[in-house]
N, C-alpha and C positions, 0 to 999 in steps of 0.2 A: 504494500500500500504506500503510495506516494502522497505526502502531505506537505503543502507549502504553507509557511507561516510568515506573516509580515505585519508591520504597523505602517499606516499611511495617514496622511491628512485627507481632507475632503477633495483635494485636487490630485491625489495619487502620489504625492511627494513621499519618498521613503528615506531620503538622506541629504546631507549637506557636507561637502568637503570630506567624504568618506567617513562620516559619523552620522549619528541620528540628529535630526533637526530639533528634537525636543528631549526633555527628560521626564519620563512618566513612570514613576516607581511601580504603580499598580500594573501597568502593562508589562514591565520587565519581570515582575513576579509571575504574572500569567504565562508569559513566554517560557520562563524557567520551569514552571510546574509541568509544562508539556514536553519540553525538549531535554531536560536534565537527564543524563545517562543514556540518551537515545542515540541512534545512528543518524548522522547528519551529513548533508552535502552543502558545501559553500565554495565560493570563489576566492581567489587570492586577495583581492582588495578587501573583501569582508573579513577574511582571516587576519589581515594586517590591522584592520579597524578593531576587531575583537581583542587582539593582543595588546592594543593600546589601553583597553579597559582592564584586562586580566594581568598584564605585565608579567610577574613572576609566578602567578597561580596557573594551574592547568585549566584548560577549557572544560566546562562542566558537562561534556557530552561523553557518550560511550565511544563507538567507532566513528571516526571522522574521515570523510572523503573531501579532499581539496582538489577541485577541478581547476587546472591551470595549463597554460601553454609553456610555462617555465620549466626548465630542467632542474628541479630542486629536490632535496630530501629533507624532511622535517621529522624528527623523532616522534613516534606516536601518531603520526598523521599518514593516511593513505593518499599519496599524491597520485592523481589520475589525469589523463589527458583527453578522455572522452567520457560521456555519461554512461556508456555501456556497463562499466563495472558497478557503478552505483545503482543502476536499474535492476541488478541481480538481487538486491536486498529486498527482503520481505516487507520491512517496515522502515521507511526512510523519511526524515524530515528535511525539507529544503529550506535553508535559512538565509539565502541571499548570496550575493547581491543581485542587482537588476538583470545582469546578463545571464546569471544562473537561473533566475526565475523565468526569464524568457525561454531558455532552453527546455526547462522542465514543465512548463505550464501545460503542454499537450499531454503529459503523462500523469498529471495530478488527479488523484482520486478525491482529495479533500483540500479545501482552502480555508485557512484560519486567518481571518482578517481583523486586525484591530484598527478601527477608525478613530484616530486621535482627534479630539475636539480642539479647535483653535486654528489660527492662521500662522503658517510657518514659511520660511524662506529656505530654499535649498536648490540642489542641482541634479538630483537623481529621482526618477519616477518609476513606479511599478509599470510593467508592460500592460497593454490593454487586455482585459479579460472579457471573454464572452460568457456572461453569467447565465445566458440561456442554456448552456450546457450543464448547469448545476441547479440543485434545489437547496434552498436555505434550510439547514437542519436545526440551527439554534441561533438565538440572538439574545444578548444580554447588554443592558445599558448601565453605565455608571456616570458619575459626574465628569470624568475625564475621557472616556472612550466608549465606543460601541463595539462589542465583540461578536463577530459573525463567524459561523462555521457553515460552509457549503460542501455538499456532497455531489460528485458527478452523477448525472442521470444514468 
């Protein structure tokens, strides 16, 4: 099962200068509750961004696939150069960035979308989603975000 998870503002903004455009503790806790210890797929820029937050601490995931064109080795990380290896996983969380989401959207069984309330400035947007391919499975409102889960039809 392929699950994409991301937070965006009302305009689809997901980032600013390779970081989040907002700080929303509630959403970070939600994200962590779903992805901690799980198998994840991310791109190189997202990896670099996360390492800026985690610095000397290990990333909070189980198996990590890093999709990149770079010829690198990182201890504890499965560096891959195509999505084929990650698609072999039974349960995979796609955690970004924008190019990885774009590659994986056609494979997504579930979409976990946090709509962050407020107006933000940034430079990275989530790719266009055809929500007609999905049914809304759950919706939860809070003061800071709306949490949506879509399941592919």
